[in-house]
C-alpha positions, 0 to 999 in steps of 0.5 A: 487518513494514515496513522503514524505507523502507516507512514512508517511502514512505507518509509515516510515520516509522519505527515511527509506526504499527503495520504493518497493512493499515489503515495502508497503506490510510489512505495510498492516494489515495481515487481509487485505493483501490477498484482497489488493493483489487480487485487485491489481492483478485484476486491472493489469490483466484487465488493469482497475484502482484500488480502495480499502481501507486497514489498515496500521500497523505502528511501535508500533502497531498503525493502520491507514485506507488508501484509495488507487486509481491508475492505472498501466502503461503498 
């Protein structure tokens, strides 16, 4: 589930795409994808919270820095 703000942070209009890992990953800057995926995998596997910064690429090429914090629910 994404809030309207979550859509906007990634350059989507609310409801433009179904919320998914792939829709999120599609907006992560290519140079940041490997590190972002590694941070999520490490947190998932260790059952620890995650925190990392990455660039989101919006339509038209605008780049925004985002800082994420979260945890998995098992």
